[in-house]
N, C-alpha and C positions, 0 to 999 in steps of 0.2 A: 694189638688193635691198630694195625697199620692200614691207613687209607691212602688212596691215591686221588689226586685232584685232576680233574679233566679240564683241559683248556677249552674254553668256549669262545666262539667268534661273535662279534657284535651282530645284532639282528640285521638281516638284509645283506650280509656279505656272503660270498660263496667262493669256493676254490676256482681259480681260473685254470683252464686246461693248460697242460705243459706246452711250452713253445719249443718247436724244434730248432736245433742249431743249424748252421749253414751246411755242415757235413751231413746231418740227418736229412735235410731237405734234398740235397744233391743225390743221396743214396735212394731215397724214396721216389724222386722225380724220374730217375733212370729206369725204374720199373713200371712207370705209369703206362707207357705205350707198348710194353712187352706182352706177349701172349700169356694169359693167366696172371699178369702182374709180377712176373718173375723178377726178383731183385738181383742185382749184379754181385758177383763174387770179387770182381776186380774194378778198380777205378779207371778213369779215362786214359791213364798212362801205364796201365798194366800192373799196378800194385794191388795187393789184396786189400779189400775194404776193412778198415779197422773194426775188430770184433766189438769194441765198446760202442761204436755207432750202431751196429747190428743189434746188439743186446738192448740198447736204449730204445730202439724202435720196437723191439719185441715187447719190452716192459710197458711201453705206452700204448700198445695195441695198434700201432700203425703197420706192423708186419707180423707175419706168423710163419712158423716153420712149414716148409713145403714137403720135404722128404729128407731122409738120412742119406748121406753120401758115403757108401761103403768104402770107397778108396781114400777118402779124407774125412773120417768121422768127426774131426774137430772143426770142420767147416760147416757153417750154418747155411743151408740152402733155403731161402725164404721167398715169400711173395707178399704183395700188398694186401692188407685187409680193406674192408669197406671204409673204415675210419681213415686209413692211410690214403686211399684213393680220394676220399672227400677232401682231406687236408691239401693234397697236391692240386686237385681240381680248383679249389678256392684260391690257392696261391697263383695258379696259372691265369685264372679269370681276373684277378687283381692286376697282374702284370700286363695282360692284354688291354685292360681298361686304362691303365696309366700310360700305355704307349699310344693310344688313339686320342 
């Protein structure tokens, strides 16, 4: 007669959305102005974007696979989702507001 106990949260509390890391923000931001929201495979200095960054963005719904790369099947070619676009738009808006 094994039972499991379920953790409950105090009334009125809710999960906060995951906060992106600096690397995730940089990755997503670079796709914001690209046609179709295409996210980069390489960073600003030509290094491949860390797959952990890409996978974290996929898991959080900020990016989605775009297509399979037949020449490099282990490379994830992704694009921004609406949630990712919204996240970056809000961050850009805050940045512009703080500069003025």
